[in-house]
Z-matrix of the N, CA and C atoms (Angstrom, degrees):
N
C 1 1.535
C 2 1.561 1 111.12
N 3 1.327 2 110.09 1 -33.52
C 4 1.608 3 110.63 2 -178.31
C 5 1.565 4 106.93 3 -70.29
N 6 1.318 5 120.64 4 -34.83
C 7 1.483 6 122.47 5 177.44
C 8 1.497 7 115.29 6 -69.70
N 9 1.359 8 113.73 7 -31.81
C 10 1.532 9 114.75 8 166.51
C 11 1.506 10 114.50 9 -67.30
N 12 1.266 11 115.61 10 -39.28
C 13 1.433 12 114.94 11 -178.34
C 14 1.632 13 109.06 12 -68.47
N 15 1.269 14 114.59 13 -37.07
C 16 1.588 15 113.51 14 -179.94
C 17 1.568 16 103.65 15 -65.53
N 18 1.318 17 119.11 16 -41.05
C 19 1.558 18 120.01 17 -179.52
C 20 1.550 19 107.17 18 -57.16
N 21 1.402 20 114.59 19 -49.07
C 22 1.405 21 120.21 20 -178.11
C 23 1.621 22 113.23 21 -57.92
N 24 1.397 23 108.69 22 -44.89
C 25 1.486 24 113.98 23 -179.21
C 26 1.567 25 107.98 24 -60.84
N 27 1.218 26 114.56 25 -39.90
C 28 1.602 27 118.99 26 -174.98
C 29 1.519 28 106.07 27 -66.01
N 30 1.410 29 117.29 28 -45.84
C 31 1.400 30 121.62 29 -168.26
C 32 1.723 31 101.87 30 -68.47
N 33 1.300 32 112.49 31 -55.67
C 34 1.473 33 115.08 32 -171.28
C 35 1.496 34 111.75 33 -65.97
N 36 1.352 35 118.78 34 -28.00
C 37 1.527 36 123.16 35 170.16
C 38 1.503 37 113.12 36 -60.92
N 39 1.308 38 114.63 37 -41.05
C 40 1.484 39 121.98 38 -176.66
C 41 1.562 40 106.76 39 -79.57
N 42 1.277 41 123.75 40 -37.58
C 43 1.438 42 126.51 41 171.27
C 44 1.573 43 110.95 42 -51.31
N 45 1.390 44 112.67 43 -54.03
C 46 1.426 45 121.53 44 -178.73
C 47 1.535 46 109.23 45 -52.47
N 48 1.451 47 106.66 46 -59.20
C 49 1.572 48 113.59 47 -170.47
C 50 1.534 49 114.08 48 -62.60
N 51 1.300 50 117.97 49 -36.51
C 52 1.454 51 117.83 50 -170.69
C 53 1.589 52 113.41 51 -118.39
N 54 1.194 53 123.61 52 0.92
C 55 1.400 54 122.14 53 -178.71
C 56 1.572 55 117.90 54 -129.77
N 57 1.294 56 114.31 55 -18.24
C 58 1.484 57 121.51 56 -178.76
C 59 1.527 58 108.00 57 -86.60
N 60 1.333 59 120.93 58 121.48
C 61 1.466 60 123.71 59 175.98
C 62 1.481 61 117.51 60 -70.54
N 63 1.267 62 118.91 61 155.61
C 64 1.517 63 116.79 62 179.80
C 65 1.589 64 115.25 63 -63.09
N 66 1.321 65 110.53 64 -23.98
C 67 1.462 66 111.22 65 -175.57
C 68 1.653 67 105.17 66 -125.12
N 69 1.223 68 116.84 67 140.86
C 70 1.526 69 129.67 68 2.86
C 71 1.566 70 107.16 69 -74.79
N 72 1.372 71 115.96 70 155.99
C 73 1.371 72 122.56 71 -175.40
C 74 1.448 73 112.08 72 -77.25
N 75 1.392 74 120.41 73 -26.21
C 76 1.360 75 126.27 74 179.04
C 77 1.594 76 108.04 75 -61.34
N 78 1.210 77 113.67 76 -51.15
C 79 1.413 78 122.49 77 175.64
C 80 1.411 79 116.05 78 -55.04
N 81 1.307 80 116.80 79 -48.64
C 82 1.474 81 128.12 80 177.69
C 83 1.469 82 111.11 81 -55.95
N 84 1.326 83 117.28 82 -45.61
C 85 1.454 84 123.48 83 -176.61
C 86 1.681 85 105.63 84 -69.82
N 87 1.336 86 115.21 85 -46.84
C 88 1.428 87 119.06 86 178.37
C 89 1.470 88 115.02 87 -49.34
N 90 1.435 89 112.63 88 -48.30
C 91 1.438 90 118.45 89 -171.58
C 92 1.569 91 109.33 90 -78.89
N 93 1.280 92 112.47 91 -20.42
C 94 1.511 93 114.55 92 176.62
C 95 1.538 94 111.58 93 -72.32
N 96 1.393 95 114.48 94 -24.09
C 97 1.456 96 115.50 95 -179.77
C 98 1.405 97 115.16 96 -87.99
N 99 1.272 98 125.10 97 -14.39
C 100 1.456 99 135.30 98 178.49
C 101 1.508 100 108.80 99 -53.59
N 102 1.373 101 120.40 100 -60.21
C 103 1.526 102 117.87 101 175.09
C 104 1.510 103 114.26 102 -53.95
N 105 1.300 104 120.35 103 -41.94
C 106 1.378 105 117.47 104 177.86
C 107 1.537 106 114.32 105 -68.34
N 108 1.187 107 121.28 106 -32.30
C 109 1.452 108 120.34 107 171.31
C 110 1.513 109 112.14 108 -55.17
N 111 1.472 110 112.17 109 -50.50
C 112 1.415 111 119.45 110 177.68
C 113 1.481 112 115.00 111 -57.65
N 114 1.437 113 114.73 112 -40.95
C 115 1.443 114 117.03 113 -177.91
C 116 1.549 115 108.00 114 -67.20
N 117 1.305 116 120.11 115 -33.60
C 118 1.550 117 126.49 116 177.35
C 119 1.470 118 105.34 117 -61.91
N 120 1.316 119 117.51 118 -51.57
C 121 1.435 120 119.36 119 175.80
C 122 1.540 121 116.10 120 -56.49
N 123 1.248 122 113.26 121 -44.43
C 124 1.516 123 115.16 122 176.06
C 125 1.441 124 116.72 123 -68.42
N 126 1.334 125 117.52 124 -27.73
C 127 1.518 126 121.70 125 173.20
C 128 1.678 127 108.39 126 -69.70
N 129 1.416 128 112.42 127 -44.02
C 130 1.429 129 113.33 128 179.81
C 131 1.447 130 114.68 129 -65.20
N 132 1.310 131 117.95 130 -23.49
C 133 1.423 132 117.79 131 174.88
C 134 1.424 133 119.44 132 -85.09
N 135 1.315 134 117.02 133 -10.54
C 136 1.468 135 121.54 134 -178.58
C 137 1.721 136 107.08 135 -77.78
N 138 1.240 137 113.31 136 133.34
C 139 1.418 138 120.31 137 173.12
C 140 1.477 139 110.79 138 -68.19
N 141 1.333 140 117.43 139 130.52
C 142 1.460 141 119.89 140 178.86
C 143 1.484 142 116.67 141 -78.26
N 144 1.290 143 113.20 142 107.21
C 145 1.523 144 117.04 143 173.61
C 146 1.432 145 115.71 144 -99.87
N 147 1.320 146 121.96 145 -2.05
C 148 1.472 147 128.26 146 168.54
C 149 1.494 148 111.33 147 -86.06
N 150 1.296 149 116.94 148 -63.40
C 151 1.436 150 123.06 149 176.77
C 152 1.494 151 106.42 150 -176.32
N 153 1.407 152 120.28 151 151.71
C 154 1.469 153 127.28 152 171.22
C 155 1.484 154 109.94 153 -52.39
N 156 1.333 155 118.68 154 -41.29
C 157 1.468 156 123.30 155 -173.50
C 158 1.452 157 107.70 156 -71.02
N 159 1.304 158 121.39 157 -38.90
C 160 1.450 159 123.19 158 179.49
C 161 1.461 160 107.54 159 -64.55
N 162 1.297 161 122.56 160 -43.52
C 163 1.502 162 119.52 161 -178.97
C 164 1.561 163 109.88 162 -64.44
N 165 1.282 164 114.92 163 -41.25
C 166 1.459 165 114.57 164 179.16
C 167 1.464 166 113.83 165 -57.64
N 168 1.292 167 119.32 166 -48.34
C 169 1.518 168 125.38 167 -174.06
C 170 1.501 169 106.92 168 -65.71
N 171 1.319 170 115.24 169 -42.38
C 172 1.482 171 118.14 170 -178.33
C 173 1.540 172 110.27 171 -65.63
N 174 1.236 173 116.50 172 -39.52
C 175 1.559 174 118.07 173 175.19
C 176 1.474 175 109.61 174 -67.23
N 177 1.331 176 125.65 175 -31.12
C 178 1.419 177 125.25 176 169.33
C 179 1.433 178 116.64 177 -58.22
N 180 1.399 179 106.34 178 -48.64
C 181 1.602 180 118.58 179 -178.69
C 182 1.543 181 106.26 180 -62.68
N 183 1.201 182 124.68 181 -39.33
C 184 1.479 183 131.41 182 178.31
C 185 1.569 184 108.38 183 -61.97
N 186 1.360 185 115.24 184 -47.98
C 187 1.380 186 121.51 185 -177.93
C 188 1.580 187 114.09 186 -67.80
N 189 1.338 188 113.88 187 -37.80
C 190 1.517 189 121.82 188 174.32
C 191 1.510 190 106.48 189 -64.90
N 192 1.358 191 121.82 190 -43.14
C 193 1.336 192 122.02 191 -173.48
C 194 1.642 193 109.15 192 -71.94
N 195 1.227 194 121.14 193 -26.57
C 196 1.409 195 123.84 194 172.76
C 197 1.530 196 110.46 195 -65.33
N 198 1.274 197 115.14 196 -38.24
C 199 1.463 198 120.49 197 178.22
C 200 1.632 199 107.59 198 -68.72
N 201 1.262 200 108.47 199 -38.18
C 202 1.567 201 110.73 200 -177.60
C 203 1.535 202 112.49 201 -71.81
N 204 1.335 203 111.71 202 -21.03
C 205 1.591 204 117.38 203 176.71
C 206 1.443 205 110.82 204 -64.91
N 207 1.362 206 112.98 205 -33.68
C 208 1.549 207 114.31 206 178.70
C 209 1.464 208 108.61 207 -86.77
N 210 1.319 209 119.79 208 -35.22
C 211 1.488 210 121.03 209 -176.59
C 212 1.577 211 114.14 210 -74.68
N 213 1.302 212 116.25 211 -10.43
C 214 1.449 213 119.26 212 -175.08
C 215 1.622 214 108.08 213 -74.28
N 216 1.276 215 112.42 214 -16.34
C 217 1.489 216 109.28 215 174.48
C 218 1.444 217 115.66 216 -70.04
N 219 1.383 218 114.19 217 -13.38
C 220 1.512 219 123.49 218 167.27
C 221 1.588 220 102.94 219 -112.77
N 222 1.414 221 114.85 220 92.66
C 223 1.381 222 122.35 221 -153.75
C 224 1.630 223 112.25 222 -53.98
N 225 1.294 224 119.33 223 -45.80
C 226 1.494 225 124.65 224 -178.72
C 227 1.516 226 109.94 225 -63.91
N 228 1.348 227 116.18 226 -35.15
C 229 1.511 228 113.88 227 -179.27
C 230 1.571 229 111.08 228 -76.85
N 231 1.312 230 113.29 229 -36.09
C 232 1.431 231 118.23 230 172.64
C 233 1.476 232 118.53 231 -61.88
N 234 1.471 233 114.48 232 -37.54
C 235 1.365 234 122.05 233 176.93
C 236 1.512 235 112.80 234 -63.20
N 237 1.440 236 110.87 235 -42.01
C 238 1.474 237 116.99 236 -175.45
C 239 1.543 238 108.59 237 -72.26
N 240 1.375 239 118.15 238 -36.83
C 241 1.461 240 120.87 239 175.89
C 242 1.567 241 116.82 240 -61.72
N 243 1.389 242 109.79 241 -41.73
C 244 1.499 243 113.95 242 -179.69
C 245 1.573 244 107.84 243 -70.00
N 246 1.366 245 114.69 244 -34.56
C 247 1.494 246 116.45 245 173.72
C 248 1.582 247 110.91 246 -54.03
N 249 1.244 248 116.13 247 -46.73
C 250 1.498 249 124.34 248 175.43
C 251 1.557 250 108.72 249 -51.38
N 252 1.299 251 113.06 250 -56.27
C 253 1.459 252 123.36 251 -175.70
C 254 1.597 253 108.69 252 -55.08
N 255 1.323 254 116.00 253 -43.11
C 256 1.452 255 115.87 254 178.39
C 257 1.462 256 115.38 255 -73.38
N 258 1.290 257 117.29 256 -22.99
C 259 1.496 258 120.05 257 173.37
C 260 1.646 259 109.44 258 -69.52
N 261 1.322 260 118.02 259 -36.32
C 262 1.392 261 121.58 260 171.03
C 263 1.537 262 111.32 261 -66.42
N 264 1.262 263 117.77 262 -39.94
C 265 1.502 264 116.71 263 177.24
C 266 1.550 265 112.30 264 -69.16
N 267 1.365 266 116.14 265 -38.77
C 268 1.468 267 117.18 266 172.19
C 269 1.465 268 109.11 267 -56.53
N 270 1.381 269 122.92 268 -46.96
C 271 1.361 270 125.01 269 179.56
C 272 1.534 271 116.66 270 -54.91
N 273 1.373 272 108.18 271 -44.95
C 274 1.597 273 118.25 272 176.33
C 275 1.489 274 111.18 273 -58.01
N 276 1.381 275 111.13 274 -51.96
C 277 1.466 276 113.26 275 -176.08
C 278 1.523 277 114.88 276 -67.20
N 279 1.353 278 122.65 277 -25.23
C 280 1.268 279 126.59 278 178.44
C 281 1.595 280 113.76 279 -71.05
N 282 1.378 281 114.04 280 -19.88
C 283 1.412 282 118.41 281 167.33
C 284 1.390 283 116.79 282 -75.01
N 285 1.279 284 114.55 283 -14.04
C 286 1.622 285 114.66 284 -175.35
C 287 1.617 286 109.53 285 -121.77
N 288 1.364 287 116.34 286 7.76
C 289 1.397 288 116.99 287 -176.13
C 290 1.473 289 117.97 288 -68.23
N 291 1.299 290 117.71 289 157.48
C 292 1.505 291 121.64 290 173.45
C 293 1.521 292 104.98 291 -118.82
N 294 1.345 293 118.58 292 131.43
C 295 1.492 294 121.34 293 -171.80
C 296 1.493 295 109.66 294 -81.49
N 297 1.296 296 120.67 295 -5.79
C 298 1.400 297 122.91 296 -175.52
C 299 1.497 298 117.18 297 -72.84
N 300 1.390 299 114.85 298 -8.30
C 301 1.492 300 120.35 299 -175.46
C 302 1.540 301 103.81 300 -74.98
N 303 1.365 302 115.09 301 123.48
C 304 1.473 303 119.60 302 177.04
C 305 1.492 304 115.77 303 -65.33
N 306 1.346 305 117.49 304 147.21
C 307 1.438 306 124.36 305 -178.21
C 308 1.503 307 112.72 306 -53.50
N 309 1.483 308 112.00 307 -37.49
C 310 1.412 309 118.44 308 -169.78
C 311 1.671 310 109.48 309 -58.41
N 312 1.286 311 115.53 310 -19.17
C 313 1.393 312 120.87 311 178.81
C 314 1.508 313 114.33 312 -63.19
N 315 1.333 314 110.59 313 -31.35
C 316 1.495 315 116.15 314 178.46
C 317 1.619 316 115.44 315 -79.37
N 318 1.243 317 117.62 316 -0.55
C 319 1.505 318 121.02 317 -176.32
C 320 1.640 319 108.03 318 -66.80
N 321 1.194 320 121.18 319 -43.76
C 322 1.536 321 124.46 320 177.28
C 323 1.607 322 110.70 321 -54.13
N 324 1.425 323 110.03 322 -47.85
C 325 1.396 324 113.60 323 -178.34
C 326 1.660 325 112.10 324 -64.72
N 327 1.350 326 112.47 325 -37.77
C 328 1.485 327 119.23 326 -177.79
C 329 1.488 328 109.49 327 -64.52
N 330 1.359 329 113.92 328 -48.05
C 331 1.548 330 123.12 329 179.41
C 332 1.548 331 107.12 330 -58.32
N 333 1.323 332 119.68 331 -46.41
C 334 1.452 333 123.50 332 -174.90
C 335 1.541 334 102.45 333 -63.53
N 336 1.385 335 116.15 334 -50.61
C 337 1.489 336 115.18 335 -172.18
C 338 1.588 337 110.07 336 -55.99
N 339 1.410 338 116.09 337 -46.91
C 340 1.421 339 117.97 338 179.66
C 341 1.487 340 112.26 339 -59.96
N 342 1.245 341 116.82 340 -40.29
C 343 1.554 342 118.04 341 177.61
C 344 1.471 343 112.99 342 -57.93
N 345 1.421 344 113.39 343 -53.70
C 346 1.430 345 118.01 344 176.52
C 347 1.539 346 117.79 345 -54.26
N 348 1.387 347 114.94 346 -40.77
C 349 1.457 348 125.81 347 -179.26
C 350 1.589 349 104.49 348 -55.81
N 351 1.266 350 114.34 349 -54.42
C 352 1.480 351 122.05 350 -166.92
C 353 1.604 352 104.77 351 -75.07
N 354 1.253 353 120.32 352 -27.35
C 355 1.419 354 126.94 353 -177.33
C 356 1.593 355 114.28 354 -80.12
N 357 1.408 356 111.61 355 -41.28
C 358 1.416 357 115.22 356 -172.27
C 359 1.570 358 108.01 357 -118.85
N 360 1.265 359 121.72 358 -42.53
C 361 1.508 360 117.98 359 -171.26
C 362 1.606 361 112.97 360 -80.33
N 363 1.250 362 112.98 361 -41.47
C 364 1.455 363 122.36 362 -175.68
C 365 1.518 364 108.00 363 -54.15
N 366 1.470 365 114.97 364 -56.52
C 367 1.483 366 116.43 365 -178.67
C 368 1.499 367 112.90 366 -56.23
N 369 1.382 368 118.54 367 -35.46
C 370 1.512 369 117.87 368 -178.32
C 371 1.446 370 110.17 369 -68.78
N 372 1.439 371 119.31 370 -30.75
C 373 1.456 372 116.61 371 -178.56
C 374 1.592 373 105.07 372 -80.55
N 375 1.307 374 123.15 373 -24.75
C 376 1.473 375 128.72 374 -174.84
C 377 1.574 376 102.82 375 -74.76
N 378 1.262 377 116.30 376 -30.63
C 379 1.532 378 118.09 377 -179.90
C 380 1.469 379 115.26 378 -87.99
N 381 1.294 380 118.10 379 3.45
C 382 1.407 381 126.52 380 176.13
C 383 1.522 382 112.13 381 100.35
N 384 1.211 383 121.30 382 -7.45
C 385 1.473 384 124.22 383 -177.37
C 386 1.681 385 105.91 384 -86.56
N 387 1.318 386 111.50 385 65.49
C 388 1.448 387 122.66 386 -177.42
C 389 1.556 388 114.07 387 -57.92
N 390 1.426 389 112.48 388 -49.07
C 391 1.341 390 121.31 389 -176.82
C 392 1.506 391 110.24 390 -63.68
N 393 1.233 392 118.73 391 -45.10
C 394 1.388 393 125.92 392 180.00
C 395 1.591 394 110.72 393 -58.21
N 396 1.336 395 111.70 394 -52.58
C 397 1.408 396 123.94 395 178.78
C 398 1.379 397 117.23 396 -52.47
N 399 1.399 398 116.36 397 -47.52
C 400 1.408 399 126.23 398 174.60
C 401 1.504 400 111.59 399 -62.99
N 402 1.304 401 119.81 400 -38.72
C 403 1.495 402 125.91 401 -176.81
C 404 1.528 403 104.91 402 -69.07
N 405 1.263 404 115.40 403 -40.69
C 406 1.504 405 113.66 404 -174.19
C 407 1.538 406 105.88 405 -74.35
N 408 1.316 407 123.82 406 -33.97
C 409 1.428 408 123.18 407 172.14
C 410 1.616 409 114.09 408 -64.24
N 411 1.260 410 113.92 409 -33.42
C 412 1.443 411 112.78 410 177.04
C 413 1.503 412 111.92 411 -79.20
N 414 1.234 413 118.75 412 -32.61
C 415 1.554 414 122.21 413 173.62
C 416 1.536 415 106.91 414 -64.37
N 417 1.269 416 118.62 415 -50.62
C 418 1.419 417 117.02 416 -177.61
C 419 1.538 418 112.48 417 -63.80
N 420 1.274 419 121.10 418 -32.45
C 421 1.522 420 119.70 419 173.55
C 422 1.583 421 107.77 420 -66.51
N 423 1.245 422 119.62 421 -39.13
C 424 1.464 423 118.35 422 -176.92
C 425 1.519 424 112.40 423 -70.98
N 426 1.256 425 116.88 424 -42.99
C 427 1.476 426 121.92 425 172.81
C 428 1.494 427 119.03 426 -57.29
N 429 1.361 428 110.11 427 -41.75
C 430 1.536 429 116.42 428 -178.38
C 431 1.591 430 102.74 429 -75.62
N 432 1.277 431 118.59 430 -35.42
C 433 1.585 432 114.65 431 177.00
C 434 1.569 433 104.06 432 -66.65
N 435 1.187 434 126.03 433 -38.12
C 436 1.369 435 124.00 434 174.31
C 437 1.474 436 114.02 435 -57.16
N 438 1.343 437 113.00 436 -43.37
C 439 1.585 438 115.27 437 173.45
C 440 1.445 439 116.58 438 -63.14
N 441 1.401 440 120.09 439 -37.01
C 442 1.303 441 126.03 440 -177.67
C 443 1.644 442 106.79 441 -70.79
N 444 1.274 443 119.07 442 -44.57
C 445 1.519 444 122.52 443 176.21
C 446 1.559 445 112.33 444 -59.37
N 447 1.462 446 110.02 445 -35.12
C 448 1.398 447 110.99 446 178.29
C 449 1.575 448 113.83 447 -70.49
N 450 1.354 449 116.11 448 -32.94
C 451 1.384 450 118.56 449 177.06
C 452 1.543 451 113.64 450 -66.31
N 453 1.395 452 111.72 451 -33.93
C 454 1.422 453 116.96 452 -178.47
C 455 1.549 454 111.95 453 -71.60
N 456 1.285 455 117.31 454 -16.15
C 457 1.537 456 121.32 455 173.50
C 458 1.526 457 110.12 456 -69.79
N 459 1.213 458 116.66 457 -28.39
C 460 1.474 459 121.81 458 -170.86
C 461 1.457 460 114.04 459 53.00
N 462 1.359 461 114.81 460 29.60
C 463 1.524 462 119.69 461 173.86
C 464 1.598 463 102.64 462 -101.41
N 465 1.409 464 107.90 463 124.26
C 466 1.565 465 106.73 464 -175.68
C 467 1.411 466 114.18 465 -65.79
N 468 1.362 467 124.74 466 -30.95
C 469 1.415 468 126.77 467 179.39
C 470 1.528 469 112.68 468 -67.12
N 471 1.338 470 115.29 469 -34.04
C 472 1.391 471 118.98 470 176.39
C 473 1.619 472 116.74 471 -69.32
N 474 1.356 473 104.68 472 -42.49
C 475 1.564 474 116.59 473 177.69
C 476 1.470 475 109.12 474 -61.77
N 477 1.371 476 123.82 475 -53.35
C 478 1.414 477 129.44 476 176.10
C 479 1.492 478 111.80 477 -50.21
N 480 1.351 479 114.00 478 -50.79
C 481 1.436 480 116.43 479 -178.93
C 482 1.495 481 114.84 480 -62.25
N 483 1.316 482 118.40 481 -40.06
C 484 1.357 483 124.52 482 175.48
C 485 1.564 484 115.15 483 -58.82
N 486 1.321 485 111.97 484 -45.64
C 487 1.517 486 113.91 485 177.13
C 488 1.476 487 111.29 486 -70.15
N 489 1.217 488 116.30 487 -32.88
C 490 1.638 489 113.72 488 175.61
C 491 1.329 490 110.22 489 -66.48
N 492 1.310 491 120.96 490 -37.93
C 493 1.447 492 123.79 491 -175.33
C 494 1.575 493 107.06 492 -66.70
N 495 1.311 494 116.34 493 -44.40
C 496 1.393 495 119.02 494 175.93
C 497 1.569 496 114.22 495 -61.31
N 498 1.308 497 119.46 496 -38.75
C 499 1.392 498 128.03 497 173.88
C 500 1.560 499 109.96 498 -57.60
N 501 1.322 500 114.31 499 -53.30
C 502 1.454 501 123.79 500 176.55
C 503 1.584 502 112.45 501 -48.61
N 504 1.283 503 112.31 502 -55.51
C 505 1.404 504 119.13 503 -177.70
C 506 1.489 505 115.96 504 -63.14
N 507 1.406 506 112.56 505 -34.53
C 508 1.435 507 118.95 506 179.40
C 509 1.487 508 111.67 507 -73.22
N 510 1.443 509 120.15 508 -34.99
C 511 1.421 510 124.20 509 168.49
C 512 1.500 511 110.63 510 -52.67
N 513 1.334 512 112.73 511 -49.74
C 514 1.615 513 116.56 512 -173.51
C 515 1.425 514 109.96 513 -63.99
N 516 1.468 515 118.65 514 -42.15
C 517 1.463 516 122.12 515 -172.28
C 518 1.580 517 101.71 516 -70.25
N 519 1.240 518 125.23 517 -47.68
C 520 1.403 519 124.68 518 -169.33
C 521 1.494 520 105.59 519 -68.16
N 522 1.313 521 132.50 520 -42.11
C 523 1.413 522 135.09 521 164.22
C 524 1.425 523 113.07 522 -48.04
N 525 1.264 524 119.97 523 -51.15
C 526 1.512 525 122.87 524 -172.24
C 527 1.413 526 112.47 525 -79.28
N 528 1.322 527 119.98 526 -37.46
C 529 1.594 528 119.23 527 -173.90
C 530 1.462 529 113.45 528 -113.05
N 531 1.209 530 122.20 529 -6.14
C 532 1.459 531 128.67 530 -175.45
C 533 1.470 532 119.20 531 -113.55
N 534 1.324 533 111.33 532 -77.47
C 535 1.503 534 122.60 533 178.03
C 536 1.494 535 109.61 534 -154.03
N 537 1.418 536 114.89 535 149.20
C 538 1.496 537 117.03 536 -176.55
C 539 1.592 538 103.37 537 -66.73
N 540 1.282 539 115.69 538 143.44
C 541 1.482 540 124.87 539 175.99
C 542 1.620 541 102.98 540 -105.03
N 543 1.474 542 106.94 541 130.29
C 544 1.541 543 110.10 542 168.06
C 545 1.574 544 114.80 543 -63.08
N 546 1.153 545 117.84 544 128.30
C 547 1.462 546 118.64 545 175.81
C 548 1.577 547 109.14 546 79.27
N 549 1.322 548 116.59 547 29.94
C 550 1.456 549 117.48 548 -174.82
C 551 1.487 550 116.99 549 -57.96
N 552 1.290 551 114.67 550 -33.52
C 553 1.501 552 121.12 551 -174.64
C 554 1.570 553 106.12 552 -66.82
N 555 1.347 554 110.74 553 -51.52
C 556 1.476 555 115.74 554 -178.31
C 557 1.540 556 109.46 555 -60.43
N 558 1.267 557 119.13 556 -45.95
C 559 1.469 558 122.51 557 -178.41
C 560 1.521 559 117.01 558 -57.21
N 561 1.449 560 110.98 559 -47.75
C 562 1.409 561 122.42 560 -179.03
C 563 1.530 562 108.63 561 -69.56
N 564 1.326 563 121.82 562 -46.77
C 565 1.446 564 121.34 563 -165.28
C 566 1.553 565 108.77 564 -86.89
N 567 1.323 566 117.97 565 -36.28
C 568 1.401 567 113.97 566 176.58
C 569 1.581 568 119.75 567 -59.92
N 570 1.349 569 109.09 568 -42.72
C 571 1.424 570 122.29 569 177.11
C 572 1.656 571 109.18 570 -65.00
N 573 1.399 572 115.93 571 -42.51
C 574 1.340 573 127.06 572 -178.95
C 575 1.611 574 108.32 573 -60.61
N 576 1.369 575 113.68 574 -64.59
C 577 1.469 576 114.72 575 -178.34
C 578 1.592 577 111.46 576 -61.53
N 579 1.264 578 122.09 577 -30.13
C 580 1.416 579 121.14 578 177.91
C 581 1.462 580 111.42 579 -70.00
N 582 1.394 581 116.19 580 -36.44
C 583 1.468 582 117.84 581 171.05
C 584 1.535 583 117.44 582 -55.06
N 585 1.397 584 110.48 583 -50.12
C 586 1.388 585 116.60 584 175.47
C 587 1.545 586 118.69 585 -60.70
N 588 1.240 587 117.69 586 -32.79
C 589 1.530 588 127.89 587 172.77
C 590 1.513 589 107.93 588 -57.36
N 591 1.369 590 109.90 589 -53.39
C 592 1.435 591 117.07 590 -173.97
C 593 1.601 592 109.56 591 -64.28
N 594 1.341 593 113.25 592 -40.15
C 595 1.492 594 113.86 593 173.61
C 596 1.517 595 114.33 594 -58.58
N 597 1.382 596 112.72 595 -45.79
C 598 1.475 597 118.60 596 -178.35
C 599 1.594 598 111.38 597 -63.89
N 600 1.359 599 112.80 598 -39.15
C 601 1.518 600 115.05 599 -177.89
C 602 1.515 601 107.83 600 -72.48
N 603 1.377 602 119.94 601 -25.28
C 604 1.591 603 120.51 602 -174.84
C 605 1.512 604 110.58 603 -62.55
N 606 1.234 605 115.29 604 -18.91
C 607 1.509 606 125.31 605 -179.49
C 608 1.532 607 107.92 606 -54.89
N 609 1.369 608 115.93 607 -42.69
C 610 1.441 609 125.31 608 -179.51
C 611 1.535 610 114.90 609 -92.40
N 612 1.411 611 115.81 610 16.22
C 613 1.472 612 122.86 611 -178.50
C 614 1.563 613 110.13 612 -66.55
N 615 1.200 614 126.30 613 145.51
C 616 1.478 615 128.53 614 164.93
C 617 1.426 616 105.86 615 -71.97
N 618 1.365 617 117.09 616 133.21
C 619 1.340 618 120.62 617 -176.10
C 620 1.558 619 115.85 618 -134.37
N 621 1.394 620 115.49 619 131.51
C 622 1.502 621 118.01 620 -179.68
C 623 1.383 622 108.59 621 -127.92
N 624 1.428 623 117.60 622 150.81
C 625 1.344 624 122.85 623 173.83
C 626 1.588 625 111.00 624 -108.42
N 627 1.290 626 125.07 625 149.23
C 628 1.301 627 123.53 626 173.76
C 629 1.641 628 111.39 627 -69.44
N 630 1.273 629 114.92 628 138.78
C 631 1.487 630 122.49 629 173.26
C 632 1.601 631 108.24 630 -66.56
N 633 1.301 632 115.94 631 162.75
C 634 1.531 633 111.83 632 173.86
C 635 1.413 634 113.82 633 -58.70
N 636 1.257 635 130.13 634 -34.22
C 637 1.366 636 128.30 635 -176.60
C 638 1.521 637 114.84 636 -84.65
N 639 1.420 638 115.26 637 3.61
C 640 1.383 639 125.09 638 170.31
C 641 1.579 640 116.18 639 59.85
N 642 1.317 641 111.92 640 11.21
C 643 1.506 642 120.33 641 -180.00
C 644 1.444 643 110.94 642 -107.84
N 645 1.348 644 119.24 643 -17.06
C 646 1.467 645 122.82 644 -171.08
C 647 1.514 646 103.98 645 -127.55
N 648 1.325 647 116.62 646 156.96
C 649 1.506 648 117.54 647 177.24
C 650 1.572 649 104.63 648 -122.12
N 651 1.268 650 113.28 649 158.41
C 652 1.409 651 121.64 650 -174.80
C 653 1.502 652 107.72 651 -136.59
N 654 1.341 653 119.34 652 123.28
C 655 1.428 654 118.56 653 175.18
C 656 1.641 655 120.79 654 -51.55
N 657 1.322 656 116.74 655 137.74
C 658 1.220 657 116.62 656 176.72
C 659 1.506 658 116.33 657 -82.11
């Protein structure tokens, strides 16, 4: 059944990206939500090998993301809703994190965040769009924190999903605030749907914690 769901997610995602016209908007929004509904069903059917709490919080994050998919047509509302979704993902990843990850691993995320703030947010503030610029900075901070917490889980599916989510949001921001990107819809939505699938699949990840002596592992 899970393989069937993955096939349906792929098919419906491609249908939305390449076949559904921009108008009427109502149909566009409805079709955009279909892959997310299937992803939530896929996540719900995954046996939780991390923890029951992890599964519950990830499911909430997926549900809030689906609401954000519709709200993003009103940009600030969508931005705020996705920020809430990331807070749930952060909470989920913290239940599975391993503290042995060195802080130096966060340096690429920090450098990327600084670059994006100066490239995208600062020009908005300089042009008088202070609220928008501050909102972009806040969102950037939250999604990069989500990426860091994903790294700390040491779960490959979570890390890949987080990086894909960061890529998706970056494509969207560049296209909206810097320069139009060829094939923007495909770039944004393929990486976005893939990120959510990886988060959903991570529920079934094998998970181990380091024992106190850090030389043995114990199943969670």
